[in-house]
C-alpha positions in Angstrom: 90.3 166.1 223.5 87.9 166.4 221.7 90.0 168.3 219.4 91.4 165.8 217.6 87.9 163.8 216.5 87.2 167.3 214.5 88.6 168.4 211.0 90.7 171.4 212.8 93.4 170.4 212.9 93.4 168.9 208.9 92.6 172.6 208.2 95.1 174.4 210.1 97.7 172.0 208.8 96.1 172.7 205.3 96.5 176.9 205.7 99.6 176.1 207.2 101.2 174.9 204.2 99.5 177.1 201.8 100.6 180.5 203.4 103.9 179.6 205.7 107.0 178.9 204.0 111.0 180.0 204.4 113.6 180.5 202.0 115.8 177.6 201.6 119.3 178.9 202.2 120.7 182.0 200.0 118.7 180.1 197.2 115.1 181.6 195.7 113.4 178.1 196.9 110.8 178.2 199.3 109.6 175.4 201.5 106.0 175.6 204.1 107.8 176.4 207.4 108.8 172.9 210.2 105.0 173.9 212.6 108.3 174.5 215.0 109.0 177.3 212.9 104.6 178.6 212.9 104.8 182.1 214.0 104.1 182.8 217.9 101.4 185.2 219.5 103.8 186.2 222.2 106.7 186.4 219.7 104.7 189.4 218.0 104.1 191.5 221.4 105.4 195.0 221.3 105.2 194.6 217.6 103.5 196.7 215.1 100.6 196.8 214.3 98.7 194.2 216.5 97.5 191.1 215.4 93.8 190.6 216.7 92.2 187.9 215.3 88.7 188.1 215.5 86.4 184.8 215.8 82.7 183.7 217.5 81.6 181.9 220.1 78.4 180.3 220.3 75.9 180.3 223.5 72.3 179.2 224.5 70.3 182.7 224.3 70.7 185.6 221.8 70.1 187.6 224.9 70.7 191.7 224.4 72.1 191.2 220.3 69.2 188.5 218.8 72.5 186.5 218.2 73.3 182.9 219.4 77.0 184.2 219.3 79.5 186.8 220.5 82.8 188.0 219.8 85.8 186.2 221.1 89.5 187.3 220.0 93.0 186.2 219.8 96.0 188.6 220.7 99.8 188.9 222.2 97.4 189.8 225.2 95.9 186.4 225.3 92.1 185.7 224.6 89.3 187.4 225.7 85.7 187.0 224.7 83.5 190.3 225.0 79.7 189.2 226.0 77.0 192.6 226.1 74.6 192.5 228.5 72.0 195.7 230.1 72.9 197.2 232.6 70.6 198.1 235.4 69.8 201.4 233.3 68.4 199.2 230.1 71.6 200.4 228.4 73.9 197.7 226.4 77.5 196.6 228.5 80.1 194.4 227.5 82.1 192.0 230.2 85.2 191.1 228.8 86.8 188.1 230.3 90.3 187.3 229.4 93.3 185.2 230.2 96.9 185.9 229.3 99.2 183.6 227.3 101.2 183.4 230.7 103.8 180.7 233.2 102.2 178.3 234.9 103.4 177.6 239.1 106.0 174.7 237.7 107.5 177.1 235.4 106.4 175.6 231.9 104.9 178.1 230.0 101.2 177.4 229.1 98.5 179.0 226.9 94.9 179.8 228.3 93.4 177.9 224.8 95.3 175.1 226.1 95.9 173.7 222.8 100.3 173.4 223.1 102.7 175.9 224.8 101.9 178.5 223.2 99.4 179.6 220.3 100.5 179.7 216.7 98.4 182.4 215.3 98.2 180.4 212.1 96.0 178.3 214.7 94.0 181.1 215.9 93.9 181.9 211.6 92.1 178.9 211.4 89.9 178.5 214.3 88.7 182.1 212.7 88.7 181.3 209.5 85.9 178.0 211.1 83.2 178.8 208.8 81.7 175.3 207.5 81.2 174.3 211.5 78.4 171.9 213.9 76.5 175.4 214.5 76.7 178.4 212.7 75.4 181.7 214.2 72.1 183.0 212.4 72.9 180.7 209.4 72.4 177.5 212.1 69.9 175.0 211.0 68.7 173.1 213.7 69.1 169.3 212.9 71.2 169.7 210.4 73.7 170.9 212.5 73.3 167.8 214.7 74.1 166.0 211.4 76.7 167.7 210.6 78.2 166.8 214.8 77.5 163.4 214.4 78.8 163.1 210.7 82.5 165.0 212.2 81.9 167.5 209.5 83.3 170.3 211.8 85.9 172.6 212.0 85.7 175.0 215.2 87.5 173.7 218.7 86.5 173.8 221.6 88.8 176.5 224.2 88.9 176.8 227.8 86.2 179.7 229.1 88.7 182.9 229.5 86.1 183.7 232.2 88.0 181.1 234.1 91.6 181.5 235.1 93.0 178.1 234.0 96.7 178.5 234.1 98.0 176.5 236.4 96.6 173.2 234.5 98.9 172.2 232.4 97.2 172.2 228.6 93.3 172.2 229.8 91.6 170.1 227.1 88.0 169.7 226.1 86.5 166.3 226.8 84.5 164.2 224.2 81.4 165.2 226.2 81.7 168.1 224.9 81.1 166.5 221.0 77.7 165.7 222.8 77.4 169.2 223.6 77.6 170.3 219.6 74.8 167.2 218.9 72.3 168.5 221.1 73.6 172.1 220.6 73.8 173.0 224.3 76.5 176.0 224.1 77.1 177.6 226.9 78.9 180.8 228.0 79.2 179.7 231.1 80.5 176.5 231.0 84.6 175.7 232.0 84.9 175.1 227.8 83.4 177.4 225.4 82.9 176.2 221.2 84.8 178.8 218.7 84.6 179.2 215.3 84.6 181.7 212.5 84.2 185.0 213.2 81.7 185.9 210.2 79.4 183.8 212.7 79.2 187.3 215.2 80.0 189.9 212.5 82.5 189.3 209.9 84.4 192.4 209.4 85.7 192.4 213.3 85.0 196.3 213.2 83.6 195.5 216.9 86.4 194.2 217.3 
């Protein structure tokens, strides 16, 4: 999929090698955790405090908020997307779309984000920190964004849209046509896949979530 062509895996691995360590035997020596040991969201279900990783997903319109991005979060409950809309009384409401980490009909655990059987927390952290990207919310620069996409200078990822239940499909992936979407600036939150990057492209402190 299009993630294979991005810098996201390199960035994620660098974060993991910097922050995820384990003790070697009874010694005081620390070494980076192997990928198989990375903590996942399903392993922290029921623990306190609840980890919520705040990211942003991008769209074509700037309705209601004035920004072409909206909130996207990762937590033990799964992935969630929050779309501000105007209701019939012309007041701001929020449409919430959420998909849990679930089990496919075949019995194999699948992740709503489709990148592996379960989402490691460090993967969500890398997505949340993807500030350097081909689309950057209020800091987007039009033709500069196109150039960043063409040069593969992008840390954001394409993830299955939480408004659709894809849990019956095993590891759905965004095809390379979504790279073309980045080049032309086509970001539609009703597509099967949405583009997710740094939460600061929507709101920097995570207070909204």
